[in-house]
C-alpha positions as CSV (number, residue, x, y, z in Angstrom):
1,M,-119.7,-175.5,75.9
2,H,-121.1,-176.7,78.9
3,A,-119.0,-178.7,81.3
4,L,-121.7,-180.6,82.0
5,D,-123.6,-180.5,78.2
6,G,-124.9,-184.9,78.1
7,I,-125.3,-184.9,82.2
8,R,-128.8,-185.7,83.5
9,V,-129.6,-184.8,86.9
10,F,-132.1,-186.5,89.1
11,D,-133.1,-184.5,91.5
12,L,-135.5,-184.8,94.7
13,T,-133.8,-181.9,96.9
14,T,-136.3,-178.9,98.4
15,M,-136.5,-175.9,100.0
16,M,-133.5,-174.2,99.4
17,N,-129.7,-175.4,100.1
18,G,-130.6,-178.8,97.5
19,P,-132.2,-177.0,95.3
20,Y,-129.4,-174.6,94.6
21,A,-126.6,-177.4,94.8
22,T,-128.6,-178.8,91.9
23,M,-128.8,-175.7,90.4
24,F,-125.2,-174.7,90.2
25,L,-125.1,-178.4,88.3
26,S,-127.4,-177.4,86.0
27,D,-125.8,-173.6,85.4
28,M,-122.3,-176.0,83.8
29,G,-124.9,-177.7,81.3
30,A,-126.3,-180.2,83.2
31,D,-130.1,-181.4,82.7
32,V,-131.7,-181.0,85.6
33,I,-135.3,-182.8,86.2
34,K,-137.0,-181.8,89.5
35,I,-139.3,-184.0,91.2
36,E,-142.5,-182.5,93.1
37,P,-144.8,-184.4,94.8
38,P,-148.6,-183.3,93.6
39,D,-148.4,-179.8,95.6
40,G,-145.1,-179.0,94.6
41,D,-142.2,-177.9,96.3
42,P,-142.5,-176.8,99.8
43,W,-140.2,-173.4,99.0
44,R,-142.8,-172.7,96.1
45,R,-145.0,-170.2,98.4
46,N,-141.5,-168.0,98.8
47,A,-142.0,-166.9,95.2
48,G,-138.6,-165.0,95.2
49,G,-136.2,-167.4,97.4
50,F,-137.5,-170.4,94.6
51,I,-136.6,-168.7,91.5
52,A,-133.9,-167.9,93.1
53,C,-132.8,-171.3,93.7
54,N,-134.3,-173.8,90.8
55,R,-133.5,-171.6,87.5
56,G,-132.6,-173.8,84.5
57,K,-134.2,-177.1,85.8
58,R,-137.4,-178.9,84.4
59,S,-140.1,-179.8,87.1
60,I,-141.8,-183.3,86.1
61,A,-144.7,-183.6,88.8
62,L,-145.3,-187.2,90.9
63,D,-146.8,-189.4,93.3
64,L,-144.4,-190.9,94.4
65,K,-146.2,-193.2,96.6
66,K,-148.5,-194.4,94.0
67,P,-147.5,-197.9,92.3
68,E,-147.6,-196.2,88.6
69,A,-145.0,-193.6,89.9
70,K,-142.2,-196.4,90.7
71,E,-141.6,-197.2,86.9
72,I,-142.0,-193.1,85.8
73,V,-138.8,-193.3,88.7
74,S,-136.8,-196.6,87.6
75,R,-137.0,-195.3,84.2
76,L,-135.6,-192.1,84.6
77,I,-132.9,-192.8,87.3
78,S,-132.0,-195.7,84.9
79,R,-131.3,-192.9,82.3
80,S,-129.4,-190.2,84.7
81,D,-126.5,-190.1,85.8
82,I,-126.4,-187.9,89.1
83,V,-129.9,-188.0,92.5
84,A,-130.0,-185.6,94.5
85,E,-131.8,-185.3,98.0
86,N,-132.5,-183.4,100.8
87,A,-134.5,-185.3,102.9
88,R,-133.9,-186.3,106.7
89,W,-131.7,-189.2,106.8
90,G,-134.2,-192.4,106.2
91,V,-137.3,-190.6,104.7
92,W,-135.7,-191.9,101.1
93,H,-134.8,-195.1,102.3
94,K,-138.9,-195.6,103.5
95,L,-139.8,-195.1,99.2
96,G,-136.6,-197.2,97.8
97,L,-134.8,-194.1,97.0
98,D,-132.0,-194.1,99.5
99,Y,-128.5,-195.2,97.4
100,E,-128.0,-198.6,97.9
101,S,-131.5,-199.2,96.0
102,V,-130.7,-196.3,93.4
103,A,-127.1,-198.3,93.1
104,K,-129.2,-201.8,92.7
105,I,-131.1,-200.0,89.6
106,K,-127.7,-197.7,88.1
107,S,-124.9,-199.2,89.9
108,D,-122.7,-196.4,88.9
109,I,-124.8,-193.7,89.8
110,I,-123.6,-190.8,91.6
111,Y,-126.1,-190.4,94.3
112,L,-125.3,-186.6,96.8
113,S,-127.2,-185.6,99.4
114,V,-126.9,-182.7,101.6
115,L,-128.3,-183.4,105.0
116,G,-128.4,-181.2,107.6
117,H,-126.6,-183.0,110.4
118,G,-124.9,-186.2,108.3
119,S,-125.5,-189.7,108.5
120,K,-124.8,-190.6,112.0
121,G,-124.6,-189.0,115.2
122,P,-127.3,-188.6,117.9
123,Y,-128.1,-185.2,115.6
124,S,-128.9,-187.2,112.5
125,G,-132.6,-187.3,112.5
126,W,-133.6,-183.4,113.8
127,P,-134.7,-181.3,111.4
128,A,-131.6,-178.1,109.9
129,Y,-132.5,-175.0,109.4
130,D,-130.5,-172.4,108.5
131,P,-131.3,-170.8,112.2
132,L,-130.6,-173.6,114.4
133,L,-127.2,-174.3,112.7
134,Q,-126.0,-170.5,113.1
135,C,-127.3,-170.6,117.1
136,R,-126.1,-175.0,117.2
137,S,-122.5,-174.1,115.7
138,G,-121.5,-170.8,117.4
139,Q,-122.3,-168.5,114.8
140,M,-124.4,-166.3,116.4
141,V,-122.4,-166.4,119.9
142,G,-119.9,-164.9,117.7
143,Q,-121.6,-162.6,116.4
144,G,-123.4,-162.1,119.4
145,G,-120.4,-161.9,121.5
146,L,-118.7,-163.8,125.2
147,G,-122.0,-163.1,127.7
148,K,-124.5,-161.2,125.2
149,P,-127.4,-162.0,123.1
150,P,-126.6,-163.8,120.3
151,V,-127.3,-162.3,117.0
152,F,-129.3,-163.5,114.0
153,I,-127.5,-163.8,110.7
154,R,-130.7,-162.6,108.2
155,V,-128.5,-163.8,105.2
156,A,-128.4,-167.9,104.9
157,V,-125.2,-168.2,105.2
158,N,-125.5,-171.8,105.2
159,D,-127.8,-172.6,103.3
160,T,-126.0,-171.4,101.1
161,A,-122.7,-172.2,101.1
162,G,-123.3,-175.9,101.6
163,P,-124.2,-176.4,98.7
164,V,-121.2,-174.8,96.6
165,M,-119.4,-177.8,98.9
166,A,-122.3,-180.2,97.1
167,A,-121.7,-179.5,93.7
168,Y,-117.9,-179.5,94.6
169,G,-118.2,-183.1,95.5
170,V,-120.2,-184.1,93.2
171,I,-118.2,-183.0,90.4
172,L,-115.0,-184.4,92.2
173,A,-117.7,-187.9,92.1
174,L,-117.9,-187.5,88.8
175,L,-114.5,-187.2,87.4
176,V,-113.6,-190.0,88.9
177,R,-116.6,-192.2,87.3
178,T,-114.6,-191.3,84.3
179,K,-111.2,-193.2,85.9
180,T,-112.6,-195.6,87.5
181,G,-116.2,-196.3,86.1
182,K,-118.1,-196.2,89.6
183,G,-120.6,-194.2,90.8
184,Q,-120.3,-193.7,94.7
185,H,-122.2,-191.5,97.3
186,V,-121.1,-188.2,98.2
187,Q,-122.8,-186.5,101.5
188,T,-122.1,-183.4,102.8
189,S,-123.6,-181.9,106.0
190,L,-124.8,-178.3,107.1
191,T,-123.3,-179.2,110.0
192,N,-120.3,-179.7,108.4
193,T,-120.2,-176.1,106.2
194,A,-120.9,-174.5,109.5
195,I,-117.6,-175.5,111.0
196,A,-115.7,-175.5,107.7
197,M,-116.8,-171.4,107.5
198,Q,-115.9,-170.4,111.0
199,S,-112.1,-172.6,110.4
200,G,-109.9,-170.1,111.6
201,D,-112.5,-169.6,114.8
202,F,-112.0,-173.7,115.7
203,I,-108.5,-173.9,115.1
204,D,-107.1,-175.2,118.9
205,F,-104.1,-175.7,121.1
206,P,-102.6,-175.8,124.5
207,G,-102.3,-172.2,125.8
208,M,-105.3,-170.6,122.6
209,S,-107.0,-167.6,123.5
210,R,-110.5,-166.6,122.2
211,K,-111.5,-163.5,121.6
212,Y,-115.7,-162.9,120.8
213,R,-115.1,-159.6,119.6
214,G,-119.1,-159.7,118.6
215,D,-121.7,-157.6,119.7
216,S,-126.0,-157.0,118.5
217,S,-124.6,-153.4,118.0
218,I,-121.3,-154.1,115.9
219,L,-120.1,-151.4,113.7
220,G,-116.5,-153.1,112.8
221,L,-113.7,-155.2,114.2
222,S,-111.1,-152.0,115.3
223,A,-111.5,-147.9,114.6
224,V,-109.4,-148.8,111.0
225,H,-111.8,-152.0,110.5
226,R,-115.3,-150.4,110.7
227,H,-118.2,-148.9,109.4
228,Y,-118.6,-144.7,110.0
229,Q,-121.3,-142.4,108.8
230,A,-120.8,-139.8,106.7
231,G,-122.2,-135.9,107.0
232,D,-125.5,-137.0,104.3
233,G,-126.2,-139.5,106.6
234,R,-124.7,-142.8,104.4
235,W,-122.6,-145.2,105.8
236,L,-118.9,-146.4,104.5
237,F,-116.6,-149.5,105.8
238,V,-113.4,-148.2,105.9
239,L,-110.7,-150.8,106.0
240,C,-106.9,-149.8,107.0
241,P,-104.6,-153.3,106.4
242,G,-101.4,-151.6,106.4
243,E,-99.7,-148.8,107.7
244,A,-99.4,-146.8,104.8
245,N,-103.4,-147.0,104.3
246,W,-103.3,-146.1,108.3
247,R,-101.2,-143.0,107.4
248,G,-103.7,-142.0,104.2
249,L,-106.9,-142.3,106.1
250,C,-105.7,-139.1,108.5
251,R,-104.3,-137.5,105.7
252,V,-107.6,-137.6,104.1
253,M,-109.1,-136.6,106.9
254,G,-106.9,-133.8,107.9
255,L,-105.7,-135.2,111.1
256,E,-102.2,-135.9,110.1
257,T,-101.5,-135.1,114.1
258,L,-102.7,-138.3,115.4
259,L,-99.3,-140.0,113.3
260,S,-97.8,-138.2,115.8
261,D,-99.8,-139.5,118.6
262,P,-98.0,-141.7,120.6
263,R,-101.4,-143.5,121.2
264,F,-101.7,-144.6,117.3
265,A,-98.0,-144.4,116.7
266,T,-97.7,-148.5,115.9
267,P,-101.1,-150.9,115.2
268,E,-100.6,-152.4,118.9
269,R,-101.2,-148.3,120.4
270,R,-104.4,-148.5,118.4
271,A,-105.8,-151.2,119.6
272,E,-105.2,-150.4,122.9
273,N,-106.6,-146.9,122.7
274,D,-109.3,-148.1,120.0
275,G,-112.1,-146.8,122.0
276,A,-110.7,-142.5,121.9
277,L,-110.0,-143.4,118.2
278,V,-113.5,-143.8,116.8
279,E,-114.3,-140.9,119.2
280,I,-111.9,-139.2,117.2
281,L,-112.7,-140.3,113.4
282,S,-116.4,-141.0,114.1
283,P,-117.3,-136.8,114.7
284,A,-114.8,-136.2,111.9
285,F,-116.5,-138.2,108.9
286,K,-119.8,-136.3,109.9
287,G,-117.8,-133.6,107.5
288,K,-118.9,-134.6,103.9
289,C,-121.2,-136.6,102.0
290,A,-120.0,-140.3,101.8
291,A,-119.2,-140.1,97.9
292,D,-116.9,-137.4,98.5
293,W,-115.1,-139.7,101.3
294,I,-114.9,-142.3,99.3
295,A,-113.3,-140.8,96.0
296,A,-111.2,-139.3,97.9
297,L,-110.6,-142.4,100.3
298,R,-109.6,-144.4,96.7
299,K,-107.3,-141.7,95.6
300,A,-104.6,-142.5,98.8
301,E,-105.5,-145.4,97.8
302,V,-107.5,-146.7,101.4
303,P,-109.9,-149.0,101.1
304,V,-113.3,-148.0,101.3
305,A,-116.8,-149.2,99.9
306,L,-120.4,-147.3,100.5
307,G,-123.4,-149.3,102.1
308,Q,-125.4,-150.3,99.8
309,T,-128.4,-151.4,99.3
310,V,-130.1,-154.5,96.9
311,E,-131.4,-151.9,94.5
312,E,-128.1,-150.1,94.5
313,V,-126.5,-153.2,93.7
314,L,-128.7,-154.3,90.9
315,R,-127.5,-151.0,89.7
316,D,-124.2,-151.1,90.0
317,P,-121.6,-150.3,87.8
318,Q,-118.9,-152.8,88.6
319,C,-121.9,-155.9,88.4
320,L,-123.0,-154.8,85.2
321,A,-120.4,-154.2,83.6
322,N,-119.7,-158.2,84.8
323,N,-122.3,-159.4,83.1
324,L,-123.4,-160.5,86.7
325,Y,-126.9,-160.8,86.3
326,D,-129.6,-161.9,83.5
327,D,-133.1,-161.1,82.7
328,R,-135.5,-163.4,80.9
329,D,-138.9,-163.8,80.4
330,H,-141.3,-166.0,83.3
331,P,-144.5,-167.1,82.3
332,Q,-145.9,-166.6,85.9
333,F,-144.2,-163.1,86.8
334,G,-142.6,-161.1,83.7
335,R,-139.4,-160.3,83.0
336,V,-137.4,-161.1,85.7
337,R,-133.5,-160.4,86.4
338,V,-131.7,-163.3,88.7
339,V,-128.1,-163.7,89.1
340,G,-126.7,-164.7,86.9
341,V,-124.1,-167.9,86.1
342,A,-121.2,-167.5,88.7
343,P,-117.9,-169.3,87.3
344,R,-115.8,-167.9,84.2
345,F,-114.3,-169.8,81.8
346,S,-111.6,-169.1,79.1
347,E,-112.9,-172.4,77.0
348,M,-116.3,-173.0,77.9
349,S,-119.6,-171.3,79.6
350,G,-122.3,-171.7,82.1
351,I,-125.6,-171.5,80.3
352,I,-129.0,-170.5,82.2
353,R,-131.5,-172.4,79.4
354,R,-134.6,-171.9,80.5
355,P,-136.0,-169.6,83.5
356,T,-137.0,-171.2,86.6
357,P,-140.5,-174.0,85.9
358,Q,-143.9,-174.0,87.0
359,L,-145.6,-176.9,88.4
360,G,-145.4,-179.8,86.6
361,Q,-144.3,-178.0,83.7
362,H,-142.3,-180.5,82.1
363,T,-144.1,-183.7,82.9
364,H,-145.5,-184.5,79.7
365,E,-141.6,-183.5,77.9
366,V,-139.3,-186.2,79.8
367,L,-142.6,-188.8,79.8
368,A,-142.5,-188.9,76.5
369,E,-138.4,-188.9,76.1
370,L,-139.3,-192.3,78.8
371,G,-141.1,-194.1,75.6
372,Y,-144.5,-193.6,77.1
373,S,-147.5,-192.2,75.2
374,K,-150.2,-189.7,75.4
375,E,-152.4,-192.2,76.3
376,R,-150.5,-193.8,78.7
377,V,-149.5,-190.0,79.7
378,A,-153.4,-189.3,80.2
379,T,-154.4,-192.0,81.7
380,L,-151.4,-191.4,84.5
381,E,-152.8,-187.7,84.8
382,A,-155.9,-189.4,85.4
383,N,-155.4,-191.2,87.7
384,R,-153.3,-188.1,89.9
385,V,-150.2,-190.7,89.4
386,V,-148.0,-187.5,87.5
387,F,-149.6,-184.0,86.9
388,S,-148.6,-181.5,85.3
389,V,-148.9,-177.1,85.4
390,R,-151.9,-175.0,85.3
391,E,-151.5,-171.8,84.5
392,P,-151.5,-169.6,86.7
393,G,-154.7,-167.9,87.0
């Protein structure tokens, strides 16, 4: 079984954070119907990004400004359990698709808003892109270090973590609906996500002293929590959380003398003499290739990892052994590998029902399910109210 079998999602989301949230719902069995404008979700221009967060869905293309589209929307909402959107606050109010309006069509609807900054406050109407949130939330300054240039984080950390919070919220609202029969408005925001991801940094109390240990060329947090380059040019990350790991590192590297060196006798002393320890370890790591170091350090139970490229991770034996990827045929891009369904269960499973849809691929299919005849659909298409897929040229 799939956890969300029988649940339908009316998906108005675009770009990355909203579609990623509804993709998680699709992975758990929900029927996600992606509502797109005639020119499609703008994220379609980023083929890889669009594929990554829209698999399993059905696409219907509508011009929501046309009066005839309102009937289609009303029928679809009345048959849905969840409405999801991630526009700037106030956008859907103008089209009568805000929570209050939708709840008049379906009183027990779960309405998800994946917002940039929330529905109130001075920034509620501001655009919210991941780099802007990295900047405003302190992530870039924290990575770069106080008084130094801030560092841009290439991975869209807030755009990927935010959808997890959104999907979590929707599932909780569905659970409550089974108990009360009532729907509700679920709100998450990228601002909330950006703060929550740094929860350890936002603890505050009298006398709190903050350390900004970032740098534009940061390789780690300390000599024993750091990247090192091996003799073959490959980089590896070594981490010694305990004294046994520290002793194992010294023995593997043939640096047992460090164990009796008073500068490195305790974690506190090693922290005081961190620079000197880096100067000792860095050239020592040049003595062997990365693979040899990793084999020896793992045998000594010293946590270590090889710095891998995406191509290498796609072939990583651990990832393959746990079926972390899913391969399937796409009508436009051929054989496509995507990240598989993340949660694993003993009594149920996730599902990727279909590859990422083409624009309007399921317009006719969905309208037929809503009771529209072929003739009526043809008229709607001729009047440019609805649009169906065009085969790639």
